[in-house]
C-alpha positions in Angstrom: 170.0 273.3 346.3 173.4 274.8 346.2 176.7 272.8 345.1 177.9 272.6 348.7 175.2 270.3 349.5 176.6 267.7 346.9 178.9 265.1 347.9 181.5 262.9 345.5 181.9 259.7 345.7 183.4 256.8 344.1 181.2 254.1 342.4 182.1 250.5 342.4 179.5 249.5 339.9 177.4 251.5 337.2 174.4 249.6 336.0 173.4 249.2 332.7 169.9 250.5 333.2 171.4 253.9 333.8 173.4 253.9 330.6 171.6 256.5 328.8 172.9 258.9 331.4 176.4 258.4 331.0 177.5 258.5 334.4 181.0 257.7 335.3 182.8 257.4 338.8 183.4 259.6 340.4 179.6 260.6 341.1 178.1 263.8 342.4 175.5 263.0 344.9 172.6 265.2 346.6 170.7 264.2 349.7 167.4 265.3 347.8 166.1 261.8 346.3 163.0 262.3 343.6 161.3 258.9 344.7 159.9 258.0 341.0 160.9 255.6 338.4 163.5 256.6 336.2 165.6 258.4 338.7 169.2 257.4 339.3 170.4 256.6 342.7 173.7 255.5 344.7 173.3 253.0 347.0 175.5 250.9 348.8 175.2 246.8 349.2 174.7 245.7 352.9 174.9 241.9 352.3 176.4 239.4 349.8 174.5 236.9 347.7 175.7 233.6 346.3 172.9 233.3 343.9 171.5 236.9 342.0 174.3 238.0 342.9 175.4 240.1 340.0 174.6 243.0 338.0 174.9 244.0 334.2 177.3 247.2 334.5 177.1 249.9 331.3 179.8 248.0 329.8 177.7 245.0 329.6 179.7 243.0 331.7 178.2 241.2 334.9 179.7 241.8 337.8 179.4 240.1 341.5 178.2 242.4 344.0 179.9 242.6 347.2 179.1 243.7 350.7 180.2 247.6 350.8 180.0 248.2 347.2 178.8 251.4 345.6 176.0 250.7 343.0 174.6 253.4 340.6 171.1 252.0 339.5 167.8 253.0 338.5 164.4 253.4 340.7 161.8 251.1 339.1 159.0 248.9 340.2 158.7 245.2 338.9 155.8 242.6 339.3 157.9 239.4 338.1 156.5 235.9 338.3 159.8 234.0 338.6 161.7 236.9 340.1 161.5 239.8 342.3 158.5 242.0 342.5 159.0 245.7 344.3 157.8 249.0 344.0 159.2 252.8 344.5 158.4 253.9 348.1 156.6 257.4 348.2 159.3 259.0 349.9 163.4 258.0 349.7 165.9 259.4 351.9 169.8 258.5 352.5 170.0 255.8 355.0 166.6 254.1 354.0 167.1 250.6 353.0 165.9 249.2 349.6 166.8 246.5 347.7 168.2 245.3 343.9 165.1 243.8 342.2 166.8 242.6 338.9 170.2 242.1 337.4 170.0 245.6 335.5 170.2 247.6 338.5 166.8 248.4 339.2 166.1 250.1 342.8 163.0 249.6 344.8 161.3 248.2 347.9 160.9 244.3 347.5 157.1 243.4 348.1 157.6 239.8 347.2 161.0 237.5 346.9 161.2 234.0 345.2 161.9 231.1 347.1 164.4 229.9 344.6 166.4 233.2 344.7 166.4 233.9 348.4 165.6 237.6 350.0 166.5 240.3 347.6 169.7 242.1 348.4 169.5 245.1 350.7 171.2 248.0 350.2 171.5 251.6 351.5 170.2 254.6 349.8 173.4 257.1 349.5 171.7 259.7 347.5 170.7 260.9 344.2 173.0 261.0 341.3 173.5 264.2 339.9 174.5 265.3 336.2 175.6 268.5 334.8 173.3 269.6 331.8 174.1 273.0 330.2 176.2 274.4 332.7 173.7 273.4 335.7 173.4 270.3 337.8 170.3 268.2 337.5 169.0 264.9 338.8 170.1 262.0 336.6 166.9 260.2 335.1 166.8 257.7 332.2 164.0 259.7 330.5 166.3 262.4 329.4 166.8 262.1 325.9 164.7 259.0 325.5 163.2 258.0 322.4 159.5 259.6 321.9 156.4 258.0 322.3 154.3 257.3 319.1 150.5 256.9 319.8 150.2 256.0 315.9 152.5 254.2 314.1 151.6 255.0 310.4 154.3 252.4 308.4 156.9 249.6 309.5 158.7 247.0 307.7 157.0 243.4 308.6 157.6 242.8 312.3 158.6 238.7 313.8 157.4 238.5 317.5 158.8 236.3 320.0 156.8 236.1 323.0 156.6 233.2 325.6 154.2 231.9 328.1 156.4 233.1 331.0 159.7 234.2 332.0 162.7 231.6 331.1 161.0 230.0 328.3 164.1 230.3 325.9 162.3 233.6 324.0 166.0 235.3 323.6 167.4 232.3 322.1 165.0 231.9 319.5 164.6 235.5 318.7 168.6 235.2 318.4 168.5 232.5 316.0 165.8 234.0 314.1 167.9 237.4 313.7 170.9 235.0 312.8 168.9 233.3 310.0 167.0 235.9 308.2 170.5 238.2 308.4 172.3 235.1 306.9 169.4 235.4 304.4 170.6 238.7 303.4 168.0 240.5 304.8 168.7 243.8 306.9 167.4 242.8 310.3 166.4 245.1 313.3 166.0 243.8 316.5 164.2 245.0 319.6 163.0 244.4 323.4 159.5 245.7 323.8 158.6 244.7 327.3 160.4 243.5 330.4 162.7 245.1 333.2 166.0 246.8 332.5 168.6 244.9 330.9 170.7 245.1 327.9 171.7 241.3 327.6 169.2 240.4 325.4 169.6 243.0 322.4 173.2 243.1 323.0 172.8 239.0 321.9 170.5 239.8 319.1 173.1 242.3 317.4 175.9 239.7 318.1 173.5 237.4 315.8 173.6 239.8 313.0 171.0 242.8 314.0 172.2 246.1 312.3 170.2 248.2 314.7 168.9 247.5 318.0 166.4 249.2 320.7 164.8 248.7 323.7 162.1 250.1 326.1 164.9 251.5 328.4 165.8 253.6 325.4 162.6 255.3 325.7 163.4 256.0 329.5 161.3 253.0 331.1 162.8 250.9 333.8 160.5 248.3 334.0 157.2 247.8 331.5 154.6 247.6 334.6 154.4 251.3 335.6 153.3 252.7 332.0 151.2 252.4 329.0 153.5 250.2 327.4 152.0 250.5 323.6 153.1 254.2 322.7 156.3 253.0 324.1 156.7 250.2 322.0 155.6 251.9 318.9 158.2 254.4 319.7 160.7 251.9 319.5 159.7 250.4 316.3 159.2 254.0 314.8 162.7 254.6 315.8 164.1 251.9 314.5 162.4 252.2 311.0 163.4 255.8 311.2 167.2 255.6 311.7 168.0 252.5 309.6 167.2 250.9 306.4 165.8 247.7 307.4 163.8 244.8 305.6 162.5 243.1 308.8 162.5 243.6 312.6 162.3 241.0 315.4 160.6 242.0 318.5 161.1 240.1 321.7 158.6 240.6 324.6 159.5 240.2 328.1 157.9 237.6 330.5 154.7 236.0 329.4 151.8 237.4 327.5 149.4 236.7 330.3 151.0 239.1 333.1 151.8 242.8 334.5 154.3 243.5 331.7 152.3 244.7 329.0 152.5 242.0 326.5 148.8 241.4 326.1 148.2 245.5 325.4 150.6 245.2 322.3 149.1 241.9 321.3 145.6 243.3 321.4 146.6 246.7 319.6 145.1 246.4 316.2 147.5 248.9 314.7 150.6 246.9 315.6 149.1 243.8 314.6 148.4 245.1 311.1 152.4 245.0 310.8 153.4 241.8 312.6 153.7 238.8 310.0 155.0 236.0 312.1 154.4 235.0 315.8 156.7 232.8 317.4 155.9 231.6 320.9 158.4 230.0 323.7 156.7 227.4 326.1 158.1 225.2 328.6 155.1 222.7 328.7 152.3 221.5 327.2 150.0 223.2 329.2 151.8 226.6 328.2 151.6 225.5 324.4 147.8 224.7 324.7 147.0 228.3 326.4 149.1 229.9 324.1 147.3 228.2 320.7 143.7 229.1 322.6 144.9 232.7 323.6 146.1 233.2 319.8 143.3 232.2 318.2 140.5 233.7 320.4 141.9 236.8 321.7 144.5 237.9 319.4 142.7 236.3 316.3 146.1 235.2 314.6 148.1 232.2 314.1 151.0 231.2 315.9 153.9 230.2 313.2 155.9 228.2 315.4 155.9 227.0 318.9 159.3 226.7 320.6 161.2 226.5 323.9 161.6 223.8 326.1 158.4 222.1 325.3 160.3 221.1 321.9 163.1 219.6 323.3 162.1 216.3 322.1 159.5 214.6 319.8 156.9 214.0 322.4 156.1 217.4 322.9 156.8 218.5 319.3 154.3 215.9 318.0 151.5 216.9 320.5 151.5 220.4 319.6 151.8 219.5 315.7 149.1 217.0 315.9 146.6 217.9 318.3 147.4 221.8 318.2 148.0 222.1 314.6 151.0 224.3 315.2 154.5 224.0 313.7 156.7 222.9 316.5 160.5 223.5 316.1 163.2 224.0 318.7 165.2 226.8 318.4 168.5 224.8 319.2 167.7 221.6 317.3 166.2 223.0 314.2 166.9 226.5 314.0 167.0 226.6 310.2 163.6 225.0 309.9 162.1 227.7 312.6 163.8 230.4 310.3 162.2 228.9 307.2 158.7 228.9 308.9 159.4 232.7 310.0 160.7 233.5 306.5 157.8 231.9 304.8 155.3 234.2 306.7 157.1 237.2 305.4 156.1 239.0 302.7 158.0 238.0 299.3 158.8 241.6 298.9 161.1 241.5 301.7 163.3 239.0 300.0 166.3 240.1 297.5 165.9 238.1 294.6 167.2 234.8 293.8 168.3 234.4 297.6 169.8 230.9 298.3 172.1 230.5 301.3 172.5 228.4 304.2 171.2 230.1 307.5 173.2 231.2 310.2 172.4 228.6 312.8 174.1 225.5 315.2 175.6 222.3 313.9 172.5 220.5 314.7 170.2 222.5 312.3 168.6 220.6 309.9 167.9 221.8 306.3 168.8 224.6 303.9 167.1 228.0 303.6 166.3 228.5 300.2 163.9 231.9 299.7 163.3 233.5 296.4 160.9 236.3 295.5 
């Protein structure tokens, strides 16, 4: 395709899902769109919403999408229980109507909306975003320069996983508290987001809470973890963190729930990955979810839950049931963050900790006790 087929256009918002492409306004557009996940497109907002109305931009700031705004986003599918689900159509051309599927700027055809969110925001396709590489114009896609997949993870520092029974169960909050507490104990902590839909907010929060290095599946060129075999991607993210930083532990958050389409179950049943996991923190919203989690971890994953957290532990009723009936530690990440970190620390090998550590974990004012760990 010749350069004279391209057009130049200003962009109002450049979504965080495209961050690896280093796109800036004005953008160069081609009328030929590659209808595959990971390719970057420019779209124009055809409407305006008063909820689920923002997009996380490449600078990490969430901004409201207005009618007429030109958004640079990433093609991808999604299978969300509490959000929009969608797919990448087999053919896409300028003038087609698609939808914004998530806050990270995932673009596709919405196949299932959610009653709490209203219809997905419709957008008009303007064209494919082009970038210059080695003196030639090429289609921008997030797979370029992405982390390599790893099919065999031969070594790793200990892993702490934070998974949940569903979306919006407090996984990120729990992961941040664990990162903050372990970093406050003198450990060099890495953080990863291994499944979900493109959004940099969670790993940015974990970095703000003390993670010295962070990585996410989007760094491997994946817009959403429903379209690819997630295990080698997750192992690639973990390998990258081990190879690039001198870490003591990695806290890995899983998007969505361990039952669902996002690939969490694949990771939890991978024996090689399991061999590096020393602690499992599970976030649940209710007692049925906590019960199902205990059953699933014991019977399917053949491992113990280190602690249950999330809204189910907001008061003593839930905590008492989980502790007495399920035999699992129940610790609220907000109210009992130090105790939660202590349980995670207890599950880690002694060799992880520097000698004679005794420090107060960085935590909320309502934390209950002091972290004291010695090898």
